[in-house]
C-alpha positions in Angstrom: 13.6 -3.5 -32.2 10.4 -1.4 -31.7 9.2 0.7 -28.7 5.8 -0.3 -29.1 6.7 -4.2 -29.3 8.1 -3.8 -26.2 4.9 -2.2 -24.6 3.1 -5.1 -25.9 5.6 -7.6 -24.6 5.2 -6.1 -21.4 1.5 -6.3 -21.4 1.4 -9.7 -22.4 4.1 -10.8 -19.9 2.1 -9.4 -16.8 -1.3 -11.2 -18.4 -0.1 -14.2 -19.6 -3.0 -14.1 -21.8 -3.4 -12.5 -25.2 -7.2 -11.7 -24.9 -6.7 -9.7 -21.5 -3.3 -8.2 -23.0 -5.4 -6.8 -26.1 -8.1 -5.5 -24.0 -5.9 -3.5 -21.9 -4.2 -2.3 -24.8 -7.0 -1.4 -27.0 -5.8 -3.4 -29.9 -6.9 -6.6 -31.4 -5.7 -10.2 -30.8 -4.2 -10.6 -34.1 -2.6 -7.2 -33.9 -1.0 -8.0 -30.6 0.0 -11.7 -31.5 1.7 -10.4 -34.7 3.7 -7.8 -33.1 4.8 -10.4 -30.1 5.8 -12.7 -32.9 7.9 -10.0 -34.5 9.8 -9.4 -31.4 10.5 -13.3 -31.3 11.8 -13.1 -34.4 14.0 -9.7 -33.9 15.4 -11.8 -30.6 15.6 -15.2 -32.2 14.1 -17.1 -29.5 10.9 -17.8 -28.4 9.7 -16.3 -25.3 6.3 -17.8 -24.7 5.5 -21.1 -24.0 1.7 -21.7 -25.8 -0.7 -23.6 -24.0 -3.7 -23.5 -25.3 -5.1 -19.8 -25.5 -2.7 -19.0 -22.7 0.8 -18.0 -23.0 3.6 -18.7 -20.1 7.1 -16.6 -20.1 9.9 -19.5 -20.5 13.2 -18.8 -18.9 14.2 -16.8 -22.4 11.2 -14.4 -21.7 11.4 -13.9 -17.8 15.1 -12.8 -18.5 14.3 -10.1 -21.3 11.4 -9.3 -18.8 13.5 -7.8 -16.3 15.5 -5.8 -19.2 12.6 -4.5 -20.6 10.8 -3.5 -17.6 14.5 -1.8 -16.8 14.7 0.1 -20.3 10.9 1.2 -20.2 11.3 2.6 -16.6 14.2 4.7 -17.4 12.1 6.0 -20.3 9.4 7.1 -18.1 11.8 8.6 -15.7 13.1 10.6 -18.6 9.4 11.8 -19.6 8.5 12.3 -16.3 11.6 14.6 -15.5 11.2 16.7 -18.7 7.3 17.0 -18.0 8.5 18.3 -14.7 11.0 20.8 -15.8 8.6 22.5 -18.4 5.6 22.5 -16.2 6.3 22.1 -12.5 3.1 23.5 -11.5 0.9 20.7 -13.2 0.8 17.1 -13.1 -0.4 14.0 -11.0 1.1 12.8 -8.1 0.8 8.7 -8.2 0.3 7.4 -4.6 -0.3 4.3 -2.9 -1.3 3.0 0.5 -2.1 0.1 2.8 -3.6 2.3 5.2 -5.7 5.3 4.4 -7.0 6.4 8.1 -4.8 9.7 8.2 -4.5 10.7 4.2 -7.5 13.1 4.2 -5.9 15.2 6.3 -2.3 14.6 4.6 -4.0 15.2 1.2 -5.9 18.6 2.6 -2.6 20.0 3.8 -0.9 19.0 0.4 -3.9 21.0 -1.8 -3.2 23.7 0.9 0.5 24.0 -0.6 0.3 22.7 -4.6 -3.3 23.4 -5.3 -2.8 22.9 -9.1 -1.0 19.4 -8.7 -3.6 16.4 -8.9 -3.3 12.8 -7.0 -4.4 9.8 -7.9 -4.1 7.3 -4.9 -4.8 3.3 -4.8 -5.6 1.5 -1.9 -2.9 -1.6 -2.3 -1.9 -4.7 -0.7 1.8 -5.0 0.0 2.5 -7.4 -2.6 0.5 -4.7 -5.1 2.8 -1.9 -3.5 6.5 -3.6 -4.1 5.0 -4.8 -7.9 4.0 -0.8 -8.4 7.4 0.4 -7.1 9.5 -1.5 -9.0 7.8 -0.7 -12.0 8.4 2.9 -11.1 4.4 3.4 -11.7 3.7 5.3 -7.9 5.5 8.1 -7.0 5.2 7.4 -3.3 3.4 4.9 -1.2 2.5 5.1 2.6 2.8 1.7 4.1 2.4 -0.4 7.4 4.3 -2.7 8.1 7.5 -0.7 6.3 8.8 -2.5 3.5 12.4 -3.7 3.6 13.7 -4.8 -0.3 16.5 -3.7 -2.9 15.5 -0.7 -4.8 13.3 1.0 -2.3 14.0 3.9 0.1 12.0 3.0 3.2 11.6 6.1 5.8 9.5 5.1 9.2 7.5 8.3 9.6 5.3 7.5 12.5 5.2 4.6 15.3 1.3 4.4 15.9 0.6 2.6 19.3 -2.2 0.2 19.0 -5.0 0.6 21.6 -7.7 -1.4 23.0 -11.3 -0.1 21.7 -14.3 -1.3 24.2 -17.9 0.0 24.5 -18.5 2.9 26.7 -20.5 0.5 29.5 -17.4 -2.2 29.5 -15.9 -3.6 32.5 -12.8 -2.2 31.1 -14.0 1.2 29.9 -13.4 3.1 33.3 -9.6 2.3 33.0 -6.5 3.8 31.2 -4.4 0.7 30.8 -5.0 -3.0 30.3 -2.8 -6.3 30.3 -3.3 -8.8 27.4 -3.9 -11.6 29.8 -7.3 -9.7 31.0 -8.2 -10.1 27.3 -8.7 -14.0 27.5 -12.3 -14.7 27.7 -13.6 -11.5 25.5 -15.2 -11.4 22.0 -13.1 -9.5 19.4 -13.9 -7.8 16.2 -11.1 -7.2 13.7 -9.9 -7.3 10.1 -9.1 -10.3 8.3 -6.1 -12.3 8.7 -3.1 -10.5 6.5 -3.8 -6.8 7.9 -0.7 -5.9 9.8 -2.4 -5.0 13.0 -4.4 -8.0 13.1 -1.5 -10.5 12.6 0.6 -8.5 15.3 -1.8 -8.5 17.9 -3.2 -12.3 17.1 0.8 -13.2 17.7 0.9 -11.1 21.1 -2.1 -12.8 22.4 -0.8 -15.7 21.5 2.3 -14.9 23.6 0.6 -15.1 26.6 -1.5 -18.1 26.2 -4.7 -17.6 24.4 -5.8 -17.1 20.8 -8.4 -14.1 20.4 -12.1 -15.4 20.0 -13.6 -13.1 16.8 -16.8 -12.7 15.7 -16.6 -10.5 13.0 -13.6 -10.2 10.6 -13.8 -7.8 7.7 -11.7 -5.7 5.3 -12.9 -2.4 6.4 -10.8 -0.8 9.8 -13.3 2.3 9.6 -16.5 -0.4 10.8 -14.7 -1.7 13.8 -15.2 1.7 15.9 -19.3 0.9 15.0 -19.3 -2.7 15.8 -17.6 -1.7 19.2 -19.7 1.1 20.0 -22.6 -1.5 19.4 -21.4 -3.4 22.1 -20.5 -6.7 19.4 -17.0 -6.9 20.9 -13.7 -5.0 21.6 -11.1 -3.9 19.3 -7.5 -3.6 18.8 -7.2 -0.4 16.7 -4.5 2.2 15.8 -4.0 5.5 17.6 -4.7 7.6 15.0 -8.0 5.8 14.0 -9.4 7.0 17.5 -13.1 8.4 16.8 -13.5 11.1 19.6 -17.2 11.1 18.6 -18.1 7.3 19.2 -19.3 5.9 22.6 -15.8 4.3 22.8 -13.0 3.7 25.6 -9.7 3.5 24.4 -6.8 1.6 26.3 -3.3 1.4 26.2 -2.1 -2.3 25.9 0.7 -3.2 28.4 3.3 -4.4 26.0 5.9 -2.5 24.1 5.5 -4.2 21.0 1.7 -3.2 20.4 2.7 -0.2 17.8 2.8 -0.4 13.9 5.1 1.4 11.9 3.9 4.0 9.0 6.5 4.2 6.4 6.8 6.4 3.5 8.5 4.3 0.2 9.6 5.3 -2.6 11.6 3.9 -5.5 15.5 4.6 -5.5 15.9 5.6 -9.1 12.4 7.2 -10.0 12.8 11.0 -10.4 11.5 12.8 -7.8 9.5 15.9 -8.8 9.4 19.1 -7.2 5.5 18.2 -6.5 6.7 14.8 -5.1 9.5 16.4 -2.9 6.8 19.1 -1.7 4.6 16.0 -0.7 7.7 14.4 1.3 7.7 17.4 3.1 4.2 17.7 3.9 4.3 14.0 4.9 7.2 14.4 7.3 5.6 17.5 8.7 2.4 16.0 9.6 3.8 13.0 11.4 6.3 15.3 13.2 3.0 17.2 14.8 1.1 14.2 15.1 4.4 12.6 17.4 4.3 15.7 19.2 0.7 15.6 20.2 0.6 11.8 21.0 3.5 12.1 23.3 2.3 15.3 25.2 
């Protein structure tokens, strides 16, 4: 069994399509197919069921995939560790986020501390985040909501109040707090279902007897402030997403559940480089300062 065979097997197993896997690996379909066939011959069992031009992992393949991913994970961690020991002032930090509003401030602080370290950031769904963490392909993730799962460390770093944003001329604009029941007849702008803040506040509104009426649903949280400012509707937004320059008033919502938790995640078995440790320190310190400002 060769290391190349394992890499090729993982690519085909994840895509379940030879053409797509070959394109990803920059090899010919013929070469890829022959490599997979040799691996199956070495193992003595088929790993895939062939359905036309598609491949489906069979039970043998699913069992072998778990072992192959674990083996390649450990080899990759060894490479990362040696690279860190030989050149700790260089390298790239791999990051994943479900919430990006506060990321520029954190990255700016980290760059001051480690100017020679590069970083690569991906905006991910929760499931994509879990997948990359399991594969050891990211150093850290910033997620809201937190993820509880075997093999993943989860450190809640900030509890972010969810506020109601209203245009400056709105009937509630002069107040500091509002109850959910008072919002029954409001028009809302928000992100689509599946976003943590949206799902949480929809459930909270249902608990007091109404379903929020959305006139806009999108996938760009940063756009909501502009829509509120234009008078299109009101919006639930995390406190960290406040825009002090916008003609918008922010009110606290009178429910203790109107908060989102932001967590720092990493794989328990992933090698944590010195640069990654420094990044974690920057994140924790940043949110500690933010918590102090929020509570004062």
